[in-house]
C-alpha positions as CSV (number, residue, x, y, z in Angstrom):
1,M,125.3,120.4,75.7
2,I,124.8,122.9,78.7
3,R,121.4,123.8,77.4
4,A,120.4,120.1,77.2
5,L,121.5,119.5,80.7
6,G,119.8,122.6,82.1
7,P,116.5,120.9,82.9
8,V,118.2,118.1,84.6
9,A,120.4,120.4,86.8
10,L,117.3,122.3,87.8
11,L,115.5,119.1,88.9
12,V,118.6,117.9,90.8
13,A,118.8,121.4,92.5
14,L,115.1,121.2,93.3
15,A,115.6,117.8,94.8
16,A,118.5,119.0,96.9
17,L,116.5,121.9,98.2
18,L,113.6,119.6,99.3
19,I,116.0,117.1,100.8
20,F,118.4,119.3,102.7
21,T,116.0,122.0,104.0
22,N,115.7,121.7,107.7
23,L,117.4,118.3,107.6
24,D,117.9,118.3,111.3
25,G,114.6,119.8,112.2
26,R,113.3,116.6,113.8
27,L,115.2,114.4,116.1
28,L,116.2,110.8,115.1
29,W,113.5,108.3,115.7
30,D,114.2,104.8,117.0
31,D,115.4,103.1,113.8
32,E,117.6,106.1,113.0
33,A,118.9,106.2,116.5
34,E,119.9,102.5,116.2
35,T,122.1,103.3,113.2
36,A,123.6,106.4,114.9
37,L,124.4,104.5,118.2
38,L,126.0,101.7,116.3
39,A,128.0,104.2,114.4
40,Q,129.3,105.6,117.7
41,R,130.3,102.1,118.7
42,V,132.2,101.7,115.4
43,L,134.2,104.8,116.3
44,R,135.0,103.2,119.6
45,F,135.5,99.6,118.8
46,G,136.0,99.4,115.0
47,V,132.9,97.2,114.6
48,P,129.2,97.7,115.5
49,I,128.9,96.3,119.1
50,A,125.5,96.1,120.7
51,W,126.7,96.3,124.4
52,D,129.4,98.7,125.6
53,G,129.3,97.7,129.3
54,R,126.5,100.1,130.2
55,D,124.0,100.5,127.3
56,L,122.5,97.8,125.2
57,I,121.3,98.5,121.6
58,S,118.5,96.1,120.6
59,Q,115.0,96.2,119.2
60,E,114.4,92.5,118.9
61,C,114.7,91.1,122.4
62,S,118.5,90.6,122.1
63,T,118.3,88.4,119.0
64,D,119.9,91.2,116.9
65,Y,123.5,90.4,117.9
66,D,125.6,87.3,118.5
67,A,127.1,85.8,121.6
68,N,129.9,88.5,121.5
69,Y,127.4,91.4,121.0
70,L,128.4,91.8,117.4
71,W,125.6,93.3,115.5
72,R,123.9,91.0,112.9
73,Q,120.4,92.3,112.5
74,T,121.1,94.6,109.6
75,P,124.1,95.0,107.3
76,W,126.9,97.3,108.3
77,L,127.4,99.6,105.3
78,P,124.9,102.3,106.4
79,I,126.4,102.2,109.9
80,Y,129.9,102.8,108.6
81,A,128.6,105.6,106.4
82,T,127.2,107.3,109.5
83,A,130.4,106.6,111.5
84,L,132.5,108.3,108.7
85,S,130.2,111.3,108.8
86,F,130.6,111.4,112.6
87,K,134.3,111.1,112.4
88,V,134.6,114.0,109.8
89,F,131.9,116.4,111.1
90,G,131.0,115.4,114.6
91,V,128.1,113.6,116.3
92,D,124.8,115.3,115.7
93,T,121.5,114.9,114.0
94,L,122.5,116.7,110.9
95,W,125.7,114.8,110.4
96,A,123.9,111.5,110.9
97,R,121.5,112.2,108.0
98,L,124.0,114.0,105.7
99,P,125.5,111.0,103.9
100,F,122.1,109.7,103.0
101,A,120.7,113.0,101.9
102,V,123.7,113.3,99.5
103,L,122.9,109.8,98.2
104,G,119.3,110.8,97.7
105,V,120.3,113.7,95.4
106,L,122.6,111.3,93.5
107,A,119.6,108.9,93.2
108,V,117.7,111.7,91.4
109,L,120.5,112.2,88.9
110,S,121.0,108.5,88.4
111,C,117.2,108.1,87.7
112,Y,117.7,110.4,84.7
113,V,120.7,108.4,83.5
114,L,118.7,105.2,83.8
115,A,115.7,106.7,82.0
116,R,117.8,108.0,79.1
117,V,119.0,104.5,78.6
118,L,115.6,102.9,78.8
119,F,113.4,105.5,77.0
120,V,113.6,107.0,73.5
121,G,113.6,110.8,73.8
122,R,114.3,113.2,76.7
123,A,110.7,113.9,77.7
124,P,110.0,110.5,79.5
125,A,113.5,110.8,81.2
126,L,112.9,114.4,82.4
127,L,109.4,113.5,83.6
128,A,110.5,110.4,85.5
129,T,113.3,112.4,87.2
130,A,110.8,115.1,88.1
131,L,108.4,112.5,89.6
132,L,111.1,111.0,91.7
133,A,112.4,114.4,92.8
134,L,108.9,115.4,93.9
135,S,107.8,112.1,95.3
136,V,107.1,112.7,99.0
137,P,107.8,109.1,100.1
138,F,111.2,109.3,98.3
139,L,112.0,112.6,100.0
140,L,111.0,111.3,103.5
141,Y,113.1,108.2,103.2
142,V,116.3,109.7,101.9
143,R,116.3,112.2,104.7
144,Q,116.7,109.4,107.2
145,D,119.9,108.1,108.9
146,R,119.1,104.7,107.5
147,Y,119.8,102.4,104.6
148,Y,117.0,103.8,102.4
149,A,118.9,106.2,100.2
150,L,121.8,103.8,99.8
151,A,119.5,101.0,98.7
152,I,117.5,103.3,96.2
153,L,120.7,104.5,94.6
154,A,122.2,100.9,94.4
155,A,118.9,99.6,92.9
156,I,118.9,102.2,90.1
157,W,122.3,101.1,89.1
158,V,121.3,97.4,89.4
159,L,118.7,98.1,86.8
160,Y,121.0,100.2,84.7
161,F,123.5,97.4,84.4
162,F,120.8,94.7,84.2
163,F,119.4,96.3,81.0
164,F,122.9,96.9,79.7
165,V,123.7,93.2,80.2
166,L,120.5,92.2,78.4
167,R,121.2,94.3,75.4
168,R,124.9,94.6,74.9
169,D,127.9,92.3,75.4
170,R,130.1,94.5,77.6
171,P,132.3,92.9,80.4
172,F,132.1,96.1,82.5
173,A,128.3,95.7,82.6
174,V,128.6,92.2,84.2
175,L,131.0,93.6,86.8
176,G,128.9,96.7,87.3
177,L,125.9,94.6,88.0
178,A,127.7,92.4,90.6
179,V,129.1,95.5,92.3
180,A,125.7,97.2,92.4
181,L,124.0,94.1,93.8
182,T,126.8,93.8,96.5
183,V,126.2,97.4,97.6
184,L,122.5,96.6,97.8
185,F,123.1,93.5,99.8
186,H,125.2,95.4,102.3
187,S,122.5,98.1,102.5
188,N,119.6,95.7,103.2
189,Y,119.8,92.0,102.4
190,L,116.0,91.5,102.3
191,I,115.6,94.2,99.6
192,C,118.5,92.7,97.8
193,F,116.8,89.3,97.6
194,A,113.5,90.9,96.6
195,T,115.4,92.7,93.9
196,V,116.9,89.5,92.6
197,A,113.4,88.0,92.5
198,G,112.3,91.0,90.5
199,L,115.2,90.7,88.1
200,V,114.2,87.0,87.5
201,L,110.7,87.9,86.4
202,A,112.1,90.9,84.4
203,F,114.5,88.6,82.6
204,F,111.7,86.3,81.4
205,A,109.6,89.4,80.4
206,A,112.5,90.7,78.4
207,R,112.9,87.4,76.5
208,P,116.7,87.8,76.1
209,N,119.0,85.6,74.0
210,V,121.2,82.8,75.5
211,R,124.3,85.0,75.6
212,A,122.5,87.6,77.6
213,A,121.3,84.9,80.0
214,L,124.9,83.6,80.5
215,R,126.1,87.1,81.2
216,L,123.4,87.5,83.9
217,V,124.3,84.2,85.4
218,S,127.9,85.3,85.6
219,A,127.0,88.4,87.4
220,G,124.9,86.4,89.8
221,V,127.6,83.9,90.6
222,A,130.1,86.8,91.1
223,T,127.7,88.4,93.6
224,V,127.2,85.2,95.5
225,L,130.9,84.6,95.8
226,I,131.7,88.1,96.9
227,N,129.0,88.1,99.6
228,F,129.0,84.5,100.8
229,P,130.9,85.1,104.0
230,S,128.3,87.7,105.1
231,I,125.6,85.0,105.1
232,T,127.1,83.5,108.3
233,V,127.6,86.9,109.9
234,F,124.0,88.0,109.5
235,D,122.6,84.5,110.4
236,L,120.6,84.4,107.2
237,Q,120.0,80.6,107.5
238,G,118.3,81.0,110.9
239,K,116.2,84.0,109.8
240,G,115.2,82.1,106.7
241,G,114.0,79.3,108.9
242,S,111.9,81.6,111.0
243,V,110.3,83.1,107.9
244,L,109.3,79.7,106.6
245,A,107.9,78.7,109.9
246,A,105.7,81.8,110.0
247,A,104.5,81.6,106.3
248,S,101.0,80.9,105.3
249,V,99.0,81.3,102.1
250,K,96.4,83.6,103.8
251,Q,99.1,85.9,105.1
252,F,100.9,85.9,101.7
253,V,97.8,87.0,99.9
254,A,96.9,89.7,102.5
255,T,100.5,91.1,102.4
256,L,100.5,91.1,98.6
257,V,97.3,93.1,98.5
258,W,98.6,95.5,101.1
259,Y,101.8,96.2,99.2
260,A,99.8,96.7,95.9
261,R,97.5,99.1,97.7
262,Q,100.4,101.0,99.2
263,L,102.1,101.5,95.9
264,D,98.8,102.6,94.3
265,L,98.2,105.2,97.0
266,Y,101.6,106.6,97.3
267,T,103.6,106.2,94.2
268,L,102.0,104.4,91.1
269,P,98.3,105.1,90.9
270,V,97.4,102.1,88.7
271,L,93.7,102.3,89.0
272,F,93.5,106.0,88.1
273,L,96.0,105.6,85.3
274,A,94.0,102.6,84.0
275,M,90.8,104.6,84.0
276,L,92.5,107.5,82.1
277,A,94.0,104.9,79.7
278,A,90.6,103.6,78.9
279,V,89.5,107.1,78.0
280,G,92.7,107.5,75.9
281,L,91.8,104.3,74.1
282,L,88.5,105.7,73.2
283,V,90.0,108.9,72.0
284,G,93.1,107.6,70.3
285,G,92.0,104.1,69.2
286,V,94.4,101.3,68.4
287,R,97.0,103.6,67.0
288,W,97.4,105.2,70.4
289,V,98.1,101.8,72.0
290,R,100.8,101.2,69.4
291,S,102.4,104.6,70.3
292,W,103.1,103.6,73.9
293,P,106.7,104.5,74.7
294,S,109.3,101.7,75.0
295,P,107.0,98.7,75.6
296,E,110.1,96.5,75.6
297,T,111.2,98.4,78.6
298,C,107.9,98.9,80.5
299,L,107.0,95.2,80.5
300,P,110.2,94.1,82.2
301,L,109.9,97.0,84.7
302,A,106.4,96.0,85.6
303,A,107.6,92.3,85.9
304,F,110.4,93.5,88.1
305,C,107.9,95.2,90.5
306,L,105.8,92.1,90.6
307,G,108.7,89.8,91.4
308,H,109.8,92.2,94.1
309,L,106.3,92.2,95.7
310,L,105.8,88.5,95.5
311,F,109.1,87.8,97.4
312,L,108.3,90.4,100.1
313,S,104.8,89.1,100.5
314,A,106.2,85.8,101.8
315,M,107.8,87.7,104.8
316,P,106.0,87.7,108.2
317,Y,106.0,91.5,108.3
318,A,105.1,94.3,105.8
319,F,106.6,97.8,105.7
320,F,106.6,100.3,103.0
321,R,110.4,100.7,103.6
322,Y,111.0,97.4,101.9
323,V,109.6,98.7,98.6
324,V,111.6,102.0,98.6
325,T,113.8,100.7,95.8
326,L,110.6,100.5,93.6
327,L,110.1,104.2,93.8
328,P,112.4,105.0,90.8
329,V,110.8,102.1,88.9
330,C,107.4,103.5,89.6
331,A,108.5,106.9,88.5
332,L,109.7,105.4,85.2
333,L,106.4,103.6,84.6
334,T,104.3,106.6,85.6
335,A,106.3,108.9,83.3
336,A,105.7,106.4,80.4
337,S,102.0,106.3,81.2
338,I,101.7,110.1,81.3
339,V,103.6,110.5,78.1
340,A,101.3,107.9,76.5
341,L,98.2,109.6,77.8
342,G,99.5,113.0,76.6
343,S,100.0,111.6,73.1
344,S,96.3,110.8,73.0
345,S,95.1,114.0,74.7
346,R,97.0,116.8,76.4
347,A,94.2,117.1,78.8
348,L,94.5,113.5,79.9
349,G,98.2,113.9,80.3
350,A,97.7,117.0,82.5
351,V,95.1,115.3,84.6
352,A,97.4,112.3,85.2
353,L,100.3,114.6,86.1
354,A,98.2,116.7,88.5
355,L,96.8,113.5,90.1
356,V,100.3,112.1,90.6
357,L,102.0,115.2,91.9
358,L,99.4,117.2,93.7
359,V,96.7,115.0,95.2
360,D,97.0,112.9,98.3
361,R,95.2,109.8,97.1
362,A,95.1,108.3,100.6
363,D,93.2,111.4,101.8
364,L,91.1,111.4,98.7
365,G,89.9,107.9,99.6
366,R,88.8,109.2,102.9
367,G,86.9,112.1,101.3
368,V,89.5,114.8,102.0
369,L,91.2,116.8,99.3
370,D,94.8,117.6,100.2
371,S,98.3,117.6,98.7
372,T,101.0,115.4,100.0
373,L,103.6,117.7,98.6
374,W,102.1,120.7,100.3
375,K,102.0,118.8,103.6
376,Y,105.7,118.0,103.2
377,V,106.5,121.7,102.5
378,R,104.6,122.8,105.5
379,E,106.5,120.2,107.7
380,L,109.9,121.6,106.4
381,T,109.0,125.2,107.2
382,N,107.5,124.6,110.7
383,D,109.2,123.1,113.7
384,Q,107.2,120.0,114.8
385,P,108.6,118.8,118.2
386,G,107.2,115.5,119.1
387,P,107.4,113.2,122.2
388,I,111.0,112.3,121.8
389,A,112.0,116.0,121.4
390,G,110.0,116.8,124.5
391,M,111.5,114.1,126.6
392,V,115.0,115.0,125.4
393,S,114.5,118.7,126.4
394,F,113.0,117.7,129.7
395,F,115.7,115.3,130.7
396,R,118.5,117.6,129.6
397,A,117.1,120.3,131.9
398,E,116.0,118.2,134.8
399,A,118.1,115.0,135.0
400,R,121.8,114.7,135.9
401,P,124.3,112.7,133.8
402,G,124.4,109.0,134.8
403,Q,121.0,109.0,136.4
404,R,118.8,105.9,135.7
405,L,115.8,106.0,133.4
406,F,113.4,103.3,132.4
407,V,111.3,104.0,129.3
408,S,109.0,101.5,127.7
409,Y,109.7,102.6,124.2
410,G,112.0,105.2,122.7
411,D,115.2,104.2,124.6
412,L,117.4,104.4,121.6
413,P,116.8,108.1,120.7
414,L,117.2,109.0,124.5
415,R,120.4,107.1,124.6
416,F,121.8,109.1,121.7
417,Y,120.7,112.5,123.0
418,T,121.3,112.2,126.7
419,D,123.9,110.8,129.1
420,L,121.5,108.8,131.2
421,E,121.7,105.0,132.1
422,I,118.7,103.7,130.2
423,R,116.8,100.4,130.2
424,G,113.6,99.4,128.7
425,G,112.5,99.5,125.1
426,Q,112.5,96.2,123.2
427,G,115.9,94.8,124.1
428,C,114.6,92.5,126.9
429,Q,117.5,93.6,129.1
430,S,117.1,92.2,132.6
431,L,115.9,94.6,135.3
432,A,116.9,92.1,138.1
433,G,119.4,93.8,140.4
434,W,119.2,97.1,138.7
435,P,118.8,99.9,141.3
436,P,115.4,101.7,141.3
437,P,115.4,104.1,138.3
438,D,115.4,107.9,139.0
439,W,112.9,108.3,136.2
440,I,110.2,106.1,134.6
441,V,108.3,106.8,131.4
442,V,105.6,104.4,130.3
443,R,104.3,105.2,126.8
444,H,100.6,105.0,126.3
445,F,101.0,102.0,123.9
446,F,103.7,100.5,126.1
447,R,105.8,99.0,123.3
448,F,105.4,96.7,120.3
449,R,105.0,92.9,119.8
450,M,108.3,91.4,118.8
451,L,109.0,88.4,116.6
452,A,111.3,86.9,119.2
453,P,109.3,84.4,121.3
454,E,111.0,85.7,124.4
455,G,109.3,89.1,124.0
456,A,105.9,88.1,125.5
457,E,107.7,86.7,128.6
458,D,109.8,89.9,129.0
459,E,106.7,92.1,128.6
460,A,104.9,90.3,131.4
461,R,108.0,90.6,133.7
462,T,108.4,94.3,132.9
463,L,104.7,95.1,133.6
464,R,105.0,93.4,137.0
465,Y,108.2,95.4,137.6
466,L,106.5,98.7,136.7
467,R,103.4,98.0,138.8
468,A,105.6,97.4,141.8
469,E,107.8,100.5,141.3
470,L,105.0,102.9,140.5
471,S,102.8,101.7,143.4
472,S,105.6,102.0,146.0
473,G,104.8,105.7,146.6
474,R,108.4,106.7,145.7
475,Y,107.5,108.5,142.4
476,G,105.6,111.7,141.5
477,A,104.1,112.2,138.1
478,V,105.0,115.1,135.7
479,E,102.9,115.6,132.6
480,L,104.8,117.0,129.6
481,P,103.0,119.2,127.0
482,Y,103.6,116.7,124.2
483,V,101.1,114.3,122.7
484,D,102.4,110.7,123.0
485,T,102.4,110.0,119.3
486,V,104.0,106.5,118.6
487,W,106.9,107.6,116.4
488,E,108.7,110.9,116.1
489,N,109.8,110.9,112.5
490,I,108.9,107.5,110.9
491,P,108.9,107.9,107.1
492,E,106.3,105.3,106.4
493,P,103.8,107.2,104.2
494,G,100.6,106.0,106.0
495,V,101.8,106.9,109.5
496,H,104.2,109.8,109.0
497,V,103.2,112.8,111.2
498,Y,103.4,115.9,109.1
499,Q,102.1,118.2,111.9
500,R,102.4,118.1,115.6
501,A,99.5,116.3,117.2
502,R,97.2,118.4,119.4
503,E,94.9,115.8,120.8
504,G,95.7,112.5,122.6
505,P,97.4,111.3,125.7
506,R,100.4,113.3,127.0
507,I,103.8,112.0,127.9
508,T,104.0,111.4,131.6
509,V,107.3,111.2,133.4
510,H,107.5,109.7,136.9
511,R,110.3,111.2,139.0
512,R,111.7,109.4,142.1
513,I,110.9,111.7,145.1
514,A,111.7,109.2,147.9
515,P,114.6,106.8,148.4
């Protein structure tokens, strides 16, 4: 038994090493800081409150909380997980990320458990686990103080119980599916709905019997009853109306293509695997096709991915973060493909494995040969201070607690790491009547366009305010030696910064030098 579990233990240990190494090496970026700040409010007020009398937490022009400042933009479970860590260990970058790093390690172990249920033999299960443990997008996301690791872990168990319900009549599986879906809902409700859409397609692809269908319906009804009160708290009706108003066929198709390309580049190289499979068909013939491992599993998994993407493509925004729960599924499908290729030719299997693990396919498309995994290891072993780290260091050294700072973007990390009174960012907080700030930072991109219709009006007002202040002659400029990259530590694969930028506009801080 110990010998059988040895490879799994090694893979989990490797994943832990890659996840925990230098976990606090980079500061929290804006989305992480949002979670951490709300966790601090939980410790003070018991619930996530956006306004504490001085500082406002908002990234959507004040539409992310209700009339009583109760947070409703995102579910609360990740916030409470962070608050618990802060309560036990203290408030810091490491403790903000620790709960999710632990969940990331558990996700690797859970992937093996799921693969053993779905596939015949240990080889596909071990390979799928290795692919997930060495997936750079997976590693980047589970190191974040955000819902990602929690959602990935919950989604793995959703699939585990889903297939259990399909194949066996066990009451605990129905309950387990309802609980796993509930955890996923309270991690991120958008991903939960996309997961349900994926399960619907997977259900039809699996062609279950009537009793299995009734068991799945029971799990669905239980999930709805458990989570129905939260629909009002998170204003899902209003958000659903906004989505429908912004929907269009053109946007749907463009978003679907974008998601498919992102998955192909960063997790499941469908085009390359298809080309290798064509070679395998020539080498192995029809007999090789019949030897494909667990087709009764692979087809529902592929349908699950498709349903997930179809739902997400109807949304007015697209981010890789919304498909993070597909990373384990892609690892399972990729493992099955590599095992199948290896059964035709070991050389084909080796080429496929090297392509998936070692080659940065996005760089390859640009004519550059590099390794995503190697870039990740370089990042872990080298300090990479970015604009947020530079500003935090500067203000800790130069500013006094309680001084006023306006920053056009990046207010949330600065609120977390300093004791300044900060306005700006994307909260649309009024500047009328606010005394002239002691410091002003205008990022080179200013800020981002928001979905809230009030965002454009607030941007125009803010630009007029800044022009008046900076032209008053009361401020002197200080240039910091940090390139003003947009995000400090965003995990999105296409825009993640592995190395400190050397070229580009610098951060400029305007210090008030006259009353």
